[in-house]
C-alpha positions as CSV (number, residue, x, y, z in Angstrom):
1,X,31.7,198.8,9.5
2,X,32.9,195.4,10.5
3,X,36.5,195.1,11.4
4,X,38.2,191.8,11.9
5,X,40.8,191.6,14.6
6,X,43.5,188.8,14.7
7,X,44.5,187.7,18.1
8,X,47.7,186.2,19.4
9,X,49.0,184.7,22.6
10,X,47.1,185.5,25.8
11,X,44.5,187.7,23.9
12,X,43.5,184.5,22.0
13,X,43.1,182.6,25.2
14,X,41.1,185.4,26.8
15,X,38.7,185.7,23.9
16,X,38.7,182.1,23.1
17,X,39.2,182.5,19.3
18,X,41.9,183.3,16.9
19,X,40.0,186.3,15.4
20,X,36.9,188.3,16.2
21,X,34.7,190.8,14.2
22,X,33.7,194.1,15.8
23,X,31.1,196.5,14.4
24,X,32.2,200.2,14.8
25,X,31.9,203.4,12.7
26,X,34.1,203.8,9.7
27,X,37.4,205.5,10.6
28,X,37.2,204.6,14.2
29,X,40.5,205.3,16.0
30,X,42.8,202.5,17.5
31,X,41.9,204.0,21.0
32,X,38.1,203.6,20.4
33,X,38.7,200.1,19.1
34,X,40.5,199.2,22.3
35,X,37.9,200.8,24.5
36,X,35.3,198.6,22.8
37,X,37.4,195.4,23.0
38,X,38.1,196.0,26.7
39,X,34.3,196.5,27.4
40,X,33.4,193.3,25.5
41,X,36.4,191.4,27.0
42,X,37.1,192.8,30.5
43,X,40.0,190.4,31.1
44,X,42.0,192.4,28.4
45,X,42.2,195.3,30.9
46,X,44.4,193.0,33.1
47,X,47.2,193.1,30.5
48,X,50.0,195.5,31.4
49,X,50.6,196.4,27.8
50,X,48.8,195.5,24.6
51,X,49.9,196.7,21.2
52,X,47.8,197.0,18.1
53,X,49.2,196.6,14.6
54,X,47.4,197.8,11.6
55,X,48.6,196.4,8.2
56,X,51.6,194.8,9.9
57,X,52.9,198.0,11.6
58,X,52.5,199.1,15.1
59,X,49.7,201.6,15.4
60,X,49.3,204.7,17.5
61,X,46.1,205.3,19.5
62,X,44.9,208.1,17.1
63,X,45.4,206.2,13.9
64,X,42.0,206.0,12.1
65,X,41.0,202.5,10.8
66,X,39.9,202.1,7.1
67,X,38.0,199.5,5.2
68,X,40.2,196.5,4.5
69,X,42.8,197.2,7.3
70,X,44.4,194.2,8.8
71,X,44.2,194.5,12.5
72,X,46.0,192.4,15.2
73,X,46.3,192.5,19.0
74,X,49.8,191.8,20.0
75,X,50.1,191.0,23.8
76,X,53.3,191.4,25.9
77,X,55.9,188.9,25.1
78,X,58.5,187.6,27.5
79,X,61.7,186.1,26.4
80,X,64.8,184.6,27.8
């Protein structure tokens, strides 16, 4: 199954693109997705926090991804 991940902020800078495609088994968990992404892009491991949104809602690590899910990596945001 191919999942497309939309990238924002520093994640976009690390990867060098605004989105990427990753091939993983169907119903892969968010945790498994993150392990794969951190292997492919080791600089992602340096981020103190990194949220995953699935279908515009923050996702827990055990959430299973499904065909057609909209997935986004949301880096830490600083404000002032």
